[in-house]
C-alpha positions, 0 to 999 in steps of 0.5 A, a space after each residue: 602765377 601769382 595774384 599780382 602777376 595776374 593782376 598786372 596782366 588784367 590791365 588789358 581789361 581796362 582796354 577791353 572796356 574801351 573796346 566794349 564801348 566801341 562795340 556797343 556804340 557800333 551795335 546800337 548806333 552803327 548797325 541801325 545806320 547801316 540798315 537805313 543806308 542800305 535799306 533803299 532796296 527794301 520796302 518801307 514795311 520791310 525796313 520798319 520790320 528790321 528796325 523794329 526787330 533790331 530795337 526789340 533785340 537791343 532792349 532785350 540785350 540792354 540789361 545783360 550787356 550793361 551788366 557785362 560792361 559794368 563788370 568788365 570796366 568797373 567791378 572786375 578791376 575793383 575785385 582785383 584791387 580788393 584781392 591785392 589789399 587782402 594780400 597786403 593785409 595778410 602780410 605780403 607787402 610786396 606781391 608784385 613780381 615787378 613794378 607796374 607800369 606808369 598809367 599811360 592815361 588818366 585812368 584812376 583805377 590804374 593809378 590806384 593799382 600803381 600807388 598800391 604797389 608803392 604803398 606795399 613797397 614802402 611799408 615793406 621797406 620800413 618793416 625791414 628797417 624795424 626788424 633790423 633795429 629790433 634785432 640790434 635792440 634785442 642783442 643790446 638788451 641781452 648784453 645789458 642783462 648779461 652785465 646785470 647778471 654778472 653785477 648781481 654776482 659781484 654785489 652778492 660777493 660783497 655781502 656777508 653769508 646769510 648763514 653767519 647771520 642765522 648763527 647769531 640768532 635763535 631764529 631769523 629771516 632775511 627777505 631781500 628782493 632787488 627790483 632790478 636784479 641789482 639795487 641799492 638795498 644791502 646789509 652789513 654784518 661784522 663780528 667784534 670781540 664781545 658781540 656783533 654789528 648788523 646794519 640794514 642799508 638803503 642807498 640812494 638809487 636802485 638798479 645799477 647806480 644803487 648797486 654801485 653805492 652799496 659797494 662803496 658803502 660796504 667798502 667803507 664799512 669794511 675799512 673801519 676797525 669794528 672793535 674800535 666802535 664796539 657798542 657804538 653803532 652811532 660811531 659807525 654811522 658818524 664815521 661813514 657819514 664823514 667818509 662818504 661826504 669827503 669821497 663825493 666832495 667836488 674840488 671844482 666847487 660844483 654842487 655834489 650829488 645828494 648820494 648817501 644812505 638811510 639805515 638801521 644799525 644795531 650792536 648786539 652783545 654775545 650774551 644777548 642782554 642788550 642791543 644798542 640801536 642807531 638809525 639814519 632816517 630809519 627805525 627799529 621795531 621790537 616785538 616783546 614776548 607778550 606780543 606787544 610792539 615797540 618802535 624806536 626811531 633813529 636820527 632825522 639825518 641821512 648818512 652822507 647826504 648834503 643836508 647832513 653836516 660833515 661833523 654830525 654825530 648820530 645817537 645811540 639808544 640802549 634796548 634791554 633784551 629778553 629771551 624770545 624777543 624779536 626785532 625787525 629792521 627794514 628799508 622803505 621799499 616794502 612800506 612805500 609800495 603802492 597797491 590795493 584798490 585805492 593805490 595807497 602805500 602798503 604802510 607800517 600798519 599792515 607790516 605790524 599786523 603781520 609781525 605781531 602774530 605768532 607764526 612759530 618759526 620766523 620763516 613762516 612770518 617771512 612767507 606771509 609778509 611777502 605774500 601779503 606784499 605781492 597781493 597788495 601790489 597787484 598790477 602796480 609796478 614795483 617801485 623800489 628794492 625790498 629788504 626786511 630782517 627779522 631776528 629772535 634773541 
């Protein structure tokens, strides 16, 4: 028999308590009265002896009878209620086989027992609803994650194979970590007649919106005739700026979303004699053969942004190259990541500290850079996508 069933059956104990009151009253009050009424045939001494014996017996039985009455009327029902609370605490929110009857009298313990049933019933119903909702949420999350995984495959399909990049350099690395599987960071590589273009791109947004932006930008870049812009990465940025602003222009006259990209674009000649750099709110860092670093800053306008005029022309910077030089292009996800004891950004200084060291192969440099980044981030949430390219000519 379940605890709740036994508890329901024990309701009779409350009636027993009432009977015990009647029994005690009969025993302690009624019996002496009977003795007095029937004591007419007794002598005074015999009557007094019987009343004395009765009083002595009453005093002896008073404490155990009081304890028994207290247990029956109060402690036992409370013990039963505590047992029921323990069952509810252990997860059995519906311990009753059937609804306890409504209390017929103004008995607070019976009311409490009845209310505890409804408390468990309501909590159990709410938990069932929550489990149902959580199941639906989990299924929706699985579908969303499945869509993101597929979107990641699509995004990667738009990107040039990394082996094509590696083939153009004596040594290189590409550190690409999207915050949400898919994101707004991407890269572009295009061969021309006498060299190649390489771009590191940071589109507005991250996650799925950022990934859509990268697909739009990649599509626009692939539409351009790269040979027509040879040695002119600024011309590529100028052309894409116009295409983006026209694509996002609104015929309704409403303000268009401020979508676009920050980027670093370079053109490298096949003979590796020079590099032409152009940037949109981004920069390039060059490591000379003696280990010193030089930084080249791009224009202060983003490509396709609202504050960038439609006819804005980006500028080029020509950088002579020597064998053994290394250059680095990156988005702001690594530099801006908060971490450390003081919750400050990772910063360019830490980045430069890593890349100015001689690590031998550049993959070793990538590993140290990423380890430093993860250690610095610590328990902080990842803020943005991370993309860093390093190449040695």
